[in-house]
N, CA, C and O atoms as a Tripos MOL2 file, in Angstrom:
@<TRIPOS>MOLECULE
protein
  280   279    70     0     0
PROTEIN
NO_CHARGES

@<TRIPOS>ATOM
      1 N          57.1860  -55.4610 -193.6270 N.3       1 UNK1
      2 CA         57.8220  -55.6450 -192.3810 C.3       1 UNK1
      3 C          60.0900  -55.5490 -192.4930 C.2       1 UNK1
      4 O          60.8510  -56.3460 -193.0410 O.2       1 UNK1
      5 N          60.4130  -54.2630 -191.7240 N.am      2 UNK2
      6 CA         61.4440  -54.7980 -191.7810 C.3       2 UNK2
      7 C          62.6320  -56.2710 -191.7480 C.2       2 UNK2
      8 O          62.6620  -57.4390 -191.3600 O.2       2 UNK2
      9 N          62.8960  -55.9590 -191.9600 N.am      3 UNK3
     10 CA         63.7010  -57.8070 -192.4350 C.3       3 UNK3
     11 C          65.6980  -57.7190 -191.9240 C.2       3 UNK3
     12 O          66.3500  -56.9310 -192.6080 O.2       3 UNK3
     13 N          66.4810  -58.5070 -190.8020 N.am      4 UNK4
     14 CA         67.3940  -57.7130 -190.2300 C.3       4 UNK4
     15 C          67.8560  -58.6650 -191.3340 C.2       4 UNK4
     16 O          67.1600  -59.6350 -191.6340 O.2       4 UNK4
     17 N          69.9610  -58.1980 -192.4430 N.am      5 UNK5
     18 CA         70.4680  -58.2420 -193.2370 C.3       5 UNK5
     19 C          71.6650  -59.8980 -192.5920 C.2       5 UNK5
     20 O          72.1960  -60.9430 -192.9670 O.2       5 UNK5
     21 N          71.5040  -59.2330 -191.7330 N.am      6 UNK6
     22 CA         72.1230  -60.7880 -190.1700 C.3       6 UNK6
     23 C          71.6340  -61.1880 -189.4170 C.2       6 UNK6
     24 O          71.4900  -60.3310 -188.5450 O.2       6 UNK6
     25 N          70.9950  -62.5760 -189.0080 N.am      7 UNK7
     26 CA         70.8860  -62.6930 -188.0900 C.3       7 UNK7
     27 C          71.4080  -63.6980 -187.3750 C.2       7 UNK7
     28 O          71.1830  -64.5620 -188.2230 O.2       7 UNK7
     29 N          71.9430  -64.3120 -186.4700 N.am      8 UNK8
     30 CA         71.3840  -63.7100 -185.2120 C.3       8 UNK8
     31 C          72.4320  -62.9530 -184.5890 C.2       8 UNK8
     32 O          73.3670  -63.7510 -184.5180 O.2       8 UNK8
     33 N          72.8260  -61.7760 -184.0620 N.am      9 UNK9
     34 CA         73.4720  -60.8370 -183.2530 C.3       9 UNK9
     35 C          74.0130  -61.5490 -182.0650 C.2       9 UNK9
     36 O          73.2710  -61.8850 -181.1420 O.2       9 UNK9
     37 N          75.4320  -61.8120 -182.0710 N.am     10 UNK10
     38 CA         75.9580  -61.8720 -181.1780 C.3      10 UNK10
     39 C          77.2520  -61.2230 -180.9260 C.2      10 UNK10
     40 O          77.8340  -60.8080 -181.9270 O.2      10 UNK10
     41 N          77.9300  -61.0220 -179.5530 N.am     11 UNK11
     42 CA         79.2650  -59.7870 -179.4310 C.3      11 UNK11
     43 C          79.5090  -60.9720 -178.5910 C.2      11 UNK11
     44 O          78.7490  -61.8760 -178.2440 O.2      11 UNK11
     45 N          81.4750  -60.6200 -178.2090 N.am     12 UNK12
     46 CA         81.6280  -61.1710 -177.0420 C.3      12 UNK12
     47 C          83.0850  -59.8410 -177.1640 C.2      12 UNK12
     48 O          83.8790  -59.9220 -178.1020 O.2      12 UNK12
     49 N          83.2840  -58.1670 -175.5650 N.am     13 UNK13
     50 CA         83.0750  -57.2430 -175.8780 C.3      13 UNK13
     51 C          84.3400  -57.7040 -174.2950 C.2      13 UNK13
     52 O          84.1210  -57.7990 -173.0870 O.2      13 UNK13
     53 N          85.5090  -57.8660 -175.0690 N.am     14 UNK14
     54 CA         86.7420  -57.5280 -173.8040 C.3      14 UNK14
     55 C          86.4390  -56.1230 -173.3820 C.2      14 UNK14
     56 O          85.9790  -55.0990 -173.8860 O.2      14 UNK14
     57 N          87.1540  -56.7570 -171.6180 N.am     15 UNK15
     58 CA         87.8450  -55.3170 -170.3840 C.3      15 UNK15
     59 C          87.7410  -54.5260 -170.7760 C.2      15 UNK15
     60 O          86.8690  -53.6960 -171.0320 O.2      15 UNK15
     61 N          89.1540  -54.7760 -170.9340 N.am     16 UNK16
     62 CA         89.7640  -53.9560 -171.7100 C.3      16 UNK16
     63 C          89.6450  -52.2720 -172.9220 C.2      16 UNK16
     64 O          90.4790  -51.3940 -173.1410 O.2      16 UNK16
     65 N          88.2180  -52.4750 -173.4390 N.am     17 UNK17
     66 CA         87.8600  -51.8530 -175.2210 C.3      17 UNK17
     67 C          87.3560  -50.3160 -174.3430 C.2      17 UNK17
     68 O          86.6680  -50.0230 -173.3660 O.2      17 UNK17
     69 N          88.0310  -49.7420 -175.1960 N.am     18 UNK18
     70 CA         88.2200  -47.9570 -175.1690 C.3      18 UNK18
     71 C          86.4650  -47.4970 -175.0890 C.2      18 UNK18
     72 O          85.8540  -48.1150 -175.9610 O.2      18 UNK18
     73 N          85.2530  -46.2840 -173.9980 N.am     19 UNK19
     74 CA         84.2120  -46.3340 -174.2060 C.3      19 UNK19
     75 C          84.1370  -45.6510 -175.4500 C.2      19 UNK19
     76 O          84.8840  -44.9210 -176.1030 O.2      19 UNK19
     77 N          82.4700  -46.3390 -175.6190 N.am     20 UNK20
     78 CA         82.7100  -45.3210 -177.1310 C.3      20 UNK20
     79 C          83.4120  -46.6150 -177.9620 C.2      20 UNK20
     80 O          83.8010  -46.0010 -178.9550 O.2      20 UNK20
     81 N          83.5520  -47.0950 -178.0380 N.am     21 UNK21
     82 CA         84.1040  -48.8760 -178.7490 C.3      21 UNK21
     83 C          82.2370  -49.4540 -179.8830 C.2      21 UNK21
     84 O          81.2010  -49.8940 -179.3850 O.2      21 UNK21
     85 N          82.3600  -49.3430 -180.5120 N.am     22 UNK22
     86 CA         81.9660  -50.4150 -181.2000 C.3      22 UNK22
     87 C          82.0170  -51.1460 -181.3850 C.2      22 UNK22
     88 O          82.9200  -51.3930 -182.1840 O.2      22 UNK22
     89 N          80.8420  -52.7890 -180.7260 N.am     23 UNK23
     90 CA         80.4740  -53.7540 -180.6020 C.3      23 UNK23
     91 C          79.7620  -54.1920 -181.6250 C.2      23 UNK23
     92 O          80.5000  -54.9300 -182.2770 O.2      23 UNK23
     93 N          78.4940  -54.1100 -182.2090 N.am     24 UNK24
     94 CA         78.3660  -54.5750 -183.3050 C.3      24 UNK24
     95 C          77.7310  -53.2550 -184.1510 C.2      24 UNK24
     96 O          77.4690  -52.1050 -183.7960 O.2      24 UNK24
     97 N          77.5950  -54.0470 -185.5820 N.am     25 UNK25
     98 CA         76.6640  -52.9880 -186.5100 C.3      25 UNK25
     99 C          76.0100  -53.6280 -186.8350 C.2      25 UNK25
    100 O          76.4090  -54.5630 -187.5300 O.2      25 UNK25
    101 N          74.2690  -53.4590 -186.4380 N.am     26 UNK26
    102 CA         72.7970  -53.9220 -186.9450 C.3      26 UNK26
    103 C          72.4810  -53.1270 -187.9690 C.2      26 UNK26
    104 O          72.6050  -51.9060 -187.8820 O.2      26 UNK26
    105 N          71.8670  -53.9600 -189.4610 N.am     27 UNK27
    106 CA         71.4510  -53.3980 -190.4000 C.3      27 UNK27
    107 C          69.9070  -53.9600 -191.2160 C.2      27 UNK27
    108 O          69.7860  -54.9200 -191.9770 O.2      27 UNK27
    109 N          69.1040  -53.2300 -190.8620 N.am     28 UNK28
    110 CA         67.5730  -53.4590 -191.4960 C.3      28 UNK28
    111 C          67.0380  -53.4300 -192.5480 C.2      28 UNK28
    112 O          66.5410  -52.3680 -192.9230 O.2      28 UNK28
    113 N          66.9830  -54.3880 -193.2170 N.am     29 UNK29
    114 CA         65.9270  -52.8560 -194.6330 C.3      29 UNK29
    115 C          65.0450  -53.1910 -194.0310 C.2      29 UNK29
    116 O          64.9340  -53.8710 -193.0110 O.2      29 UNK29
    117 N          63.7610  -52.2710 -195.2400 N.am     30 UNK30
    118 CA         61.9490  -52.5570 -195.5090 C.3      30 UNK30
    119 C          61.6430  -51.8880 -197.0660 C.2      30 UNK30
    120 O          62.2000  -50.9570 -197.6480 O.2      30 UNK30
    121 N          60.8610  -52.5060 -197.3480 N.am     31 UNK31
    122 CA         61.0840  -52.5500 -198.7470 C.3      31 UNK31
    123 C          59.3420  -51.5110 -198.7250 C.2      31 UNK31
    124 O          58.5890  -51.8050 -199.6530 O.2      31 UNK31
    125 N          59.0110  -50.8110 -198.0860 N.am     32 UNK32
    126 CA         57.7230  -49.0720 -197.9490 C.3      32 UNK32
    127 C          58.6670  -48.4870 -198.3110 C.2      32 UNK32
    128 O          59.8100  -48.8210 -198.6230 O.2      32 UNK32
    129 N          58.1340  -47.5640 -198.2580 N.am     33 UNK33
    130 CA         58.5970  -46.1090 -198.5080 C.3      33 UNK33
    131 C          58.4180  -44.9720 -198.1710 C.2      33 UNK33
    132 O          57.2450  -45.2170 -197.8910 O.2      33 UNK33
    133 N          58.4710  -44.3600 -198.0330 N.am     34 UNK34
    134 CA         58.8550  -42.4950 -197.2090 C.3      34 UNK34
    135 C          58.6710  -43.1340 -195.5700 C.2      34 UNK34
    136 O          59.4710  -43.9890 -195.1900 O.2      34 UNK34
    137 N          57.4840  -42.6150 -194.5860 N.am     35 UNK35
    138 CA         57.3090  -42.8400 -192.6070 C.3      35 UNK35
    139 C          57.2200  -43.9970 -192.9450 C.2      35 UNK35
    140 O          58.0240  -44.5660 -192.2070 O.2      35 UNK35
    141 N          56.6770  -44.8830 -193.7100 N.am     36 UNK36
    142 CA         56.3890  -46.6370 -193.6740 C.3      36 UNK36
    143 C          57.4090  -47.1730 -193.3130 C.2      36 UNK36
    144 O          57.2390  -48.0570 -192.4740 O.2      36 UNK36
    145 N          59.4430  -46.7880 -193.9380 N.am     37 UNK37
    146 CA         60.0020  -47.0590 -194.5360 C.3      37 UNK37
    147 C          60.9530  -46.9220 -193.0220 C.2      37 UNK37
    148 O          61.9980  -47.4090 -192.5900 O.2      37 UNK37
    149 N          59.8580  -45.9160 -192.5170 N.am     38 UNK38
    150 CA         61.2660  -45.1010 -191.1860 C.3      38 UNK38
    151 C          62.1590  -46.5130 -190.2020 C.2      38 UNK38
    152 O          61.7070  -47.5030 -190.7760 O.2      38 UNK38
    153 N          62.6580  -46.7890 -189.6290 N.am     39 UNK39
    154 CA         63.0130  -48.0360 -188.6480 C.3      39 UNK39
    155 C          64.2020  -46.7810 -187.8840 C.2      39 UNK39
    156 O          65.0340  -45.9020 -188.1100 O.2      39 UNK39
    157 N          63.2890  -47.7460 -186.5990 N.am     40 UNK40
    158 CA         64.2290  -47.4470 -185.4400 C.3      40 UNK40
    159 C          64.4840  -48.3980 -184.3760 C.2      40 UNK40
    160 O          63.6350  -49.2110 -184.0100 O.2      40 UNK40
    161 N          66.0660  -48.2730 -183.6910 N.am     41 UNK41
    162 CA         66.5250  -49.3670 -182.8540 C.3      41 UNK41
    163 C          66.7680  -48.5940 -181.9140 C.2      41 UNK41
    164 O          66.9290  -47.4180 -181.5860 O.2      41 UNK41
    165 N          66.7310  -50.1250 -181.4300 N.am     42 UNK42
    166 CA         67.0050  -49.9060 -179.5040 C.3      42 UNK42
    167 C          67.1100  -50.7590 -178.3570 C.2      42 UNK42
    168 O          66.3150  -51.6950 -178.2740 O.2      42 UNK42
    169 N          67.7000  -50.6380 -177.7380 N.am     43 UNK43
    170 CA         68.3770  -51.7920 -177.2170 C.3      43 UNK43
    171 C          67.5000  -52.3690 -175.9670 C.2      43 UNK43
    172 O          66.9600  -51.3810 -175.4680 O.2      43 UNK43
    173 N          67.0100  -53.8940 -175.0270 N.am     44 UNK44
    174 CA         65.9580  -53.1000 -174.1490 C.3      44 UNK44
    175 C          66.6790  -54.3600 -173.5330 C.2      44 UNK44
    176 O          66.8990  -55.2800 -174.3200 O.2      44 UNK44
    177 N          67.1570  -54.5490 -171.9470 N.am     45 UNK45
    178 CA         68.0530  -55.2950 -171.1890 C.3      45 UNK45
    179 C          66.5300  -56.9210 -171.1510 C.2      45 UNK45
    180 O          65.3450  -56.6140 -171.0280 O.2      45 UNK45
    181 N          67.0000  -58.5300 -171.2870 N.am     46 UNK46
    182 CA         65.6900  -59.0560 -170.5310 C.3      46 UNK46
    183 C          66.9630  -59.9340 -169.6350 C.2      46 UNK46
    184 O          68.1190  -60.3500 -169.5590 O.2      46 UNK46
    185 N          65.5140  -59.7740 -169.0310 N.am     47 UNK47
    186 CA         65.5460  -59.8330 -167.4030 C.3      47 UNK47
    187 C          65.9120  -62.3170 -167.1990 C.2      47 UNK47
    188 O          65.2610  -63.0800 -167.9130 O.2      47 UNK47
    189 N          66.6210  -62.6790 -166.5020 N.am     48 UNK48
    190 CA         66.2840  -63.8540 -166.7680 C.3      48 UNK48
    191 C          65.5810  -64.4880 -165.7930 C.2      48 UNK48
    192 O          65.3050  -65.6850 -165.8710 O.2      48 UNK48
    193 N          65.1830  -63.6080 -164.6370 N.am     49 UNK49
    194 CA         63.7440  -63.5200 -163.7180 C.3      49 UNK49
    195 C          62.9500  -63.5710 -164.5920 C.2      49 UNK49
    196 O          62.2660  -64.5700 -164.8150 O.2      49 UNK49
    197 N          62.9050  -62.6570 -165.1530 N.am     50 UNK50
    198 CA         61.1050  -62.5020 -165.6930 C.3      50 UNK50
    199 C          60.7110  -63.3040 -167.0350 C.2      50 UNK50
    200 O          59.8970  -63.0940 -167.9340 O.2      50 UNK50
    201 N          61.7330  -64.4030 -166.7430 N.am     51 UNK51
    202 CA         61.3270  -65.1270 -168.3020 C.3      51 UNK51
    203 C          61.6160  -64.9240 -169.6010 C.2      51 UNK51
    204 O          61.1950  -65.5170 -170.5940 O.2      51 UNK51
    205 N          62.5330  -63.8410 -169.4800 N.am     52 UNK52
    206 CA         63.5380  -63.0740 -170.6160 C.3      52 UNK52
    207 C          62.3490  -61.6000 -171.1500 C.2      52 UNK52
    208 O          62.6190  -60.9250 -172.1440 O.2      52 UNK52
    209 N          60.9670  -61.3070 -170.2050 N.am     53 UNK53
    210 CA         60.6350  -59.5870 -170.7240 C.3      53 UNK53
    211 C          61.2260  -58.9060 -170.5120 C.2      53 UNK53
    212 O          62.1830  -59.0720 -169.7560 O.2      53 UNK53
    213 N          60.9610  -57.9000 -171.0330 N.am     54 UNK54
    214 CA         61.8230  -56.8490 -170.8110 C.3      54 UNK54
    215 C          61.4880  -56.0790 -170.0450 C.2      54 UNK54
    216 O          60.2870  -55.8090 -170.0090 O.2      54 UNK54
    217 N          62.6270  -55.2580 -168.9100 N.am     55 UNK55
    218 CA         63.5820  -55.0460 -168.0810 C.3      55 UNK55
    219 C          62.9020  -53.5190 -168.0850 C.2      55 UNK55
    220 O          63.4530  -52.7230 -168.8450 O.2      55 UNK55
    221 N          61.3320  -52.8420 -167.0250 N.am     56 UNK56
    222 CA         61.0060  -51.9070 -167.4000 C.3      56 UNK56
    223 C          62.4470  -51.0250 -166.5950 C.2      56 UNK56
    224 O          63.4070  -51.4010 -165.9210 O.2      56 UNK56
    225 N          61.9720  -49.7480 -167.0820 N.am     57 UNK57
    226 CA         63.0970  -48.3730 -165.9380 C.3      57 UNK57
    227 C          64.5530  -48.7960 -166.7930 C.2      57 UNK57
    228 O          64.6850  -49.7160 -167.6000 O.2      57 UNK57
    229 N          65.7580  -47.6410 -166.2530 N.am     58 UNK58
    230 CA         67.0110  -47.8620 -166.7310 C.3      58 UNK58
    231 C          67.4650  -48.4450 -165.4540 C.2      58 UNK58
    232 O          67.5010  -47.9220 -164.3400 O.2      58 UNK58
    233 N          67.7980  -49.6080 -165.8260 N.am     59 UNK59
    234 CA         68.5360  -50.8080 -164.9710 C.3      59 UNK59
    235 C          70.4980  -50.3510 -165.0580 C.2      59 UNK59
    236 O          71.3470  -51.0790 -164.5450 O.2      59 UNK59
    237 N          70.9550  -48.5780 -166.0690 N.am     60 UNK60
    238 CA         72.1690  -49.0820 -166.0580 C.3      60 UNK60
    239 C          72.3610  -49.8680 -166.8030 C.2      60 UNK60
    240 O          73.3680  -50.5120 -166.5110 O.2      60 UNK60
    241 N          71.9770  -50.1240 -167.5170 N.am     61 UNK61
    242 CA         72.2580  -50.7920 -168.9620 C.3      61 UNK61
    243 C          73.3380  -50.3150 -169.9510 C.2      61 UNK61
    244 O          73.2360  -49.5200 -170.8850 O.2      61 UNK61
    245 N          74.6660  -51.1820 -169.3880 N.am     62 UNK62
    246 CA         76.0390  -50.4620 -169.6400 C.3      62 UNK62
    247 C          76.5380  -50.3570 -171.7600 C.2      62 UNK62
    248 O          77.6780  -50.5330 -172.1890 O.2      62 UNK62
    249 N          75.2180  -50.0200 -172.6870 N.am     63 UNK63
    250 CA         75.4970  -50.2500 -173.8830 C.3      63 UNK63
    251 C          74.4960  -49.4290 -174.6740 C.2      63 UNK63
    252 O          73.3250  -49.7080 -174.4180 O.2      63 UNK63
    253 N          74.7010  -48.4560 -175.6000 N.am     64 UNK64
    254 CA         74.5210  -47.1970 -176.3190 C.3      64 UNK64
    255 C          73.8030  -48.0060 -177.9350 C.2      64 UNK64
    256 O          74.6650  -48.5170 -178.6490 O.2      64 UNK64
    257 N          72.8980  -48.0640 -178.2500 N.am     65 UNK65
    258 CA         72.6120  -47.5180 -179.5920 C.3      65 UNK65
    259 C          71.7340  -46.2770 -180.2040 C.2      65 UNK65
    260 O          70.7490  -45.6970 -179.7490 O.2      65 UNK65
    261 N          72.5410  -46.0830 -181.5190 N.am     66 UNK66
    262 CA         71.9060  -44.9970 -182.1770 C.3      66 UNK66
    263 C          70.7450  -45.3170 -182.7290 C.2      66 UNK66
    264 O          70.8750  -45.9440 -183.7800 O.2      66 UNK66
    265 N          69.4720  -45.0750 -182.3390 N.am     67 UNK67
    266 CA         67.6850  -44.7410 -182.3500 C.3      67 UNK67
    267 C          67.8070  -45.5110 -184.3840 C.2      67 UNK67
    268 O          67.3620  -46.5390 -184.8950 O.2      67 UNK67
    269 N          68.8850  -43.9650 -185.1110 N.am     68 UNK68
    270 CA         68.5040  -44.3690 -186.1390 C.3      68 UNK68
    271 C          69.0870  -45.2280 -187.4040 C.2      68 UNK68
    272 O          68.4950  -45.4490 -188.4610 O.2      68 UNK68
    273 N          70.1010  -45.5590 -187.1140 N.am     69 UNK69
    274 CA         71.3170  -46.3970 -187.5560 C.3      69 UNK69
    275 C          71.7580  -47.3790 -187.6680 C.2      69 UNK69
    276 O          72.4650  -48.0340 -188.4330 O.2      69 UNK69
    277 N          70.8090  -47.4860 -186.0130 N.am     70 UNK70
    278 CA         71.6330  -49.1350 -185.3700 C.3      70 UNK70
    279 C          73.0950  -49.4020 -185.5890 C.2      70 UNK70
    280 O          73.6010  -50.4470 -185.1780 O.2      70 UNK70
@<TRIPOS>BOND
     1     1     2 1
     2     2     3 1
     3     3     4 2
     4     3     5 am
     5     5     6 1
     6     6     7 1
     7     7     8 2
     8     7     9 am
     9     9    10 1
    10    10    11 1
    11    11    12 2
    12    11    13 am
    13    13    14 1
    14    14    15 1
    15    15    16 2
    16    15    17 am
    17    17    18 1
    18    18    19 1
    19    19    20 2
    20    19    21 am
    21    21    22 1
    22    22    23 1
    23    23    24 2
    24    23    25 am
    25    25    26 1
    26    26    27 1
    27    27    28 2
    28    27    29 am
    29    29    30 1
    30    30    31 1
    31    31    32 2
    32    31    33 am
    33    33    34 1
    34    34    35 1
    35    35    36 2
    36    35    37 am
    37    37    38 1
    38    38    39 1
    39    39    40 2
    40    39    41 am
    41    41    42 1
    42    42    43 1
    43    43    44 2
    44    43    45 am
    45    45    46 1
    46    46    47 1
    47    47    48 2
    48    47    49 am
    49    49    50 1
    50    50    51 1
    51    51    52 2
    52    51    53 am
    53    53    54 1
    54    54    55 1
    55    55    56 2
    56    55    57 am
    57    57    58 1
    58    58    59 1
    59    59    60 2
    60    59    61 am
    61    61    62 1
    62    62    63 1
    63    63    64 2
    64    63    65 am
    65    65    66 1
    66    66    67 1
    67    67    68 2
    68    67    69 am
    69    69    70 1
    70    70    71 1
    71    71    72 2
    72    71    73 am
    73    73    74 1
    74    74    75 1
    75    75    76 2
    76    75    77 am
    77    77    78 1
    78    78    79 1
    79    79    80 2
    80    79    81 am
    81    81    82 1
    82    82    83 1
    83    83    84 2
    84    83    85 am
    85    85    86 1
    86    86    87 1
    87    87    88 2
    88    87    89 am
    89    89    90 1
    90    90    91 1
    91    91    92 2
    92    91    93 am
    93    93    94 1
    94    94    95 1
    95    95    96 2
    96    95    97 am
    97    97    98 1
    98    98    99 1
    99    99   100 2
   100    99   101 am
   101   101   102 1
   102   102   103 1
   103   103   104 2
   104   103   105 am
   105   105   106 1
   106   106   107 1
   107   107   108 2
   108   107   109 am
   109   109   110 1
   110   110   111 1
   111   111   112 2
   112   111   113 am
   113   113   114 1
   114   114   115 1
   115   115   116 2
   116   115   117 am
   117   117   118 1
   118   118   119 1
   119   119   120 2
   120   119   121 am
   121   121   122 1
   122   122   123 1
   123   123   124 2
   124   123   125 am
   125   125   126 1
   126   126   127 1
   127   127   128 2
   128   127   129 am
   129   129   130 1
   130   130   131 1
   131   131   132 2
   132   131   133 am
   133   133   134 1
   134   134   135 1
   135   135   136 2
   136   135   137 am
   137   137   138 1
   138   138   139 1
   139   139   140 2
   140   139   141 am
   141   141   142 1
   142   142   143 1
   143   143   144 2
   144   143   145 am
   145   145   146 1
   146   146   147 1
   147   147   148 2
   148   147   149 am
   149   149   150 1
   150   150   151 1
   151   151   152 2
   152   151   153 am
   153   153   154 1
   154   154   155 1
   155   155   156 2
   156   155   157 am
   157   157   158 1
   158   158   159 1
   159   159   160 2
   160   159   161 am
   161   161   162 1
   162   162   163 1
   163   163   164 2
   164   163   165 am
   165   165   166 1
   166   166   167 1
   167   167   168 2
   168   167   169 am
   169   169   170 1
   170   170   171 1
   171   171   172 2
   172   171   173 am
   173   173   174 1
   174   174   175 1
   175   175   176 2
   176   175   177 am
   177   177   178 1
   178   178   179 1
   179   179   180 2
   180   179   181 am
   181   181   182 1
   182   182   183 1
   183   183   184 2
   184   183   185 am
   185   185   186 1
   186   186   187 1
   187   187   188 2
   188   187   189 am
   189   189   190 1
   190   190   191 1
   191   191   192 2
   192   191   193 am
   193   193   194 1
   194   194   195 1
   195   195   196 2
   196   195   197 am
   197   197   198 1
   198   198   199 1
   199   199   200 2
   200   199   201 am
   201   201   202 1
   202   202   203 1
   203   203   204 2
   204   203   205 am
   205   205   206 1
   206   206   207 1
   207   207   208 2
   208   207   209 am
   209   209   210 1
   210   210   211 1
   211   211   212 2
   212   211   213 am
   213   213   214 1
   214   214   215 1
   215   215   216 2
   216   215   217 am
   217   217   218 1
   218   218   219 1
   219   219   220 2
   220   219   221 am
   221   221   222 1
   222   222   223 1
   223   223   224 2
   224   223   225 am
   225   225   226 1
   226   226   227 1
   227   227   228 2
   228   227   229 am
   229   229   230 1
   230   230   231 1
   231   231   232 2
   232   231   233 am
   233   233   234 1
   234   234   235 1
   235   235   236 2
   236   235   237 am
   237   237   238 1
   238   238   239 1
   239   239   240 2
   240   239   241 am
   241   241   242 1
   242   242   243 1
   243   243   244 2
   244   243   245 am
   245   245   246 1
   246   246   247 1
   247   247   248 2
   248   247   249 am
   249   249   250 1
   250   250   251 1
   251   251   252 2
   252   251   253 am
   253   253   254 1
   254   254   255 1
   255   255   256 2
   256   255   257 am
   257   257   258 1
   258   258   259 1
   259   259   260 2
   260   259   261 am
   261   261   262 1
   262   262   263 1
   263   263   264 2
   264   263   265 am
   265   265   266 1
   266   266   267 1
   267   267   268 2
   268   267   269 am
   269   269   270 1
   270   270   271 1
   271   271   272 2
   272   271   273 am
   273   273   274 1
   274   274   275 1
   275   275   276 2
   276   275   277 am
   277   277   278 1
   278   278   279 1
   279   279   280 2
@<TRIPOS>SUBSTRUCTURE
     1 UNK1         2 RESIDUE 1 A UNK
     2 UNK2         6 RESIDUE 1 A UNK
     3 UNK3        10 RESIDUE 1 A UNK
     4 UNK4        14 RESIDUE 1 A UNK
     5 UNK5        18 RESIDUE 1 A UNK
     6 UNK6        22 RESIDUE 1 A UNK
     7 UNK7        26 RESIDUE 1 A UNK
     8 UNK8        30 RESIDUE 1 A UNK
     9 UNK9        34 RESIDUE 1 A UNK
    10 UNK10       38 RESIDUE 1 A UNK
    11 UNK11       42 RESIDUE 1 A UNK
    12 UNK12       46 RESIDUE 1 A UNK
    13 UNK13       50 RESIDUE 1 A UNK
    14 UNK14       54 RESIDUE 1 A UNK
    15 UNK15       58 RESIDUE 1 A UNK
    16 UNK16       62 RESIDUE 1 A UNK
    17 UNK17       66 RESIDUE 1 A UNK
    18 UNK18       70 RESIDUE 1 A UNK
    19 UNK19       74 RESIDUE 1 A UNK
    20 UNK20       78 RESIDUE 1 A UNK
    21 UNK21       82 RESIDUE 1 A UNK
    22 UNK22       86 RESIDUE 1 A UNK
    23 UNK23       90 RESIDUE 1 A UNK
    24 UNK24       94 RESIDUE 1 A UNK
    25 UNK25       98 RESIDUE 1 A UNK
    26 UNK26      102 RESIDUE 1 A UNK
    27 UNK27      106 RESIDUE 1 A UNK
    28 UNK28      110 RESIDUE 1 A UNK
    29 UNK29      114 RESIDUE 1 A UNK
    30 UNK30      118 RESIDUE 1 A UNK
    31 UNK31      122 RESIDUE 1 A UNK
    32 UNK32      126 RESIDUE 1 A UNK
    33 UNK33      130 RESIDUE 1 A UNK
    34 UNK34      134 RESIDUE 1 A UNK
    35 UNK35      138 RESIDUE 1 A UNK
    36 UNK36      142 RESIDUE 1 A UNK
    37 UNK37      146 RESIDUE 1 A UNK
    38 UNK38      150 RESIDUE 1 A UNK
    39 UNK39      154 RESIDUE 1 A UNK
    40 UNK40      158 RESIDUE 1 A UNK
    41 UNK41      162 RESIDUE 1 A UNK
    42 UNK42      166 RESIDUE 1 A UNK
    43 UNK43      170 RESIDUE 1 A UNK
    44 UNK44      174 RESIDUE 1 A UNK
    45 UNK45      178 RESIDUE 1 A UNK
    46 UNK46      182 RESIDUE 1 A UNK
    47 UNK47      186 RESIDUE 1 A UNK
    48 UNK48      190 RESIDUE 1 A UNK
    49 UNK49      194 RESIDUE 1 A UNK
    50 UNK50      198 RESIDUE 1 A UNK
    51 UNK51      202 RESIDUE 1 A UNK
    52 UNK52      206 RESIDUE 1 A UNK
    53 UNK53      210 RESIDUE 1 A UNK
    54 UNK54      214 RESIDUE 1 A UNK
    55 UNK55      218 RESIDUE 1 A UNK
    56 UNK56      222 RESIDUE 1 A UNK
    57 UNK57      226 RESIDUE 1 A UNK
    58 UNK58      230 RESIDUE 1 A UNK
    59 UNK59      234 RESIDUE 1 A UNK
    60 UNK60      238 RESIDUE 1 A UNK
    61 UNK61      242 RESIDUE 1 A UNK
    62 UNK62      246 RESIDUE 1 A UNK
    63 UNK63      250 RESIDUE 1 A UNK
    64 UNK64      254 RESIDUE 1 A UNK
    65 UNK65      258 RESIDUE 1 A UNK
    66 UNK66      262 RESIDUE 1 A UNK
    67 UNK67      266 RESIDUE 1 A UNK
    68 UNK68      270 RESIDUE 1 A UNK
    69 UNK69      274 RESIDUE 1 A UNK
    70 UNK70      278 RESIDUE 1 A UNK
């Protein structure tokens, strides 16, 4: 199972940071090898109104993540 290098993840974003600015770097490691060691990262928006369940569809989430490197 993957293990995150540091947790929890929390960041503050100032209003005037330029588009494309790196806010947070996330890293995980996996002791497996080959295809079983491949990690994929993704962001999901958690809506308080759904009890913390992920929100389906494109909600205009203002952040992006590289799904291979985090």
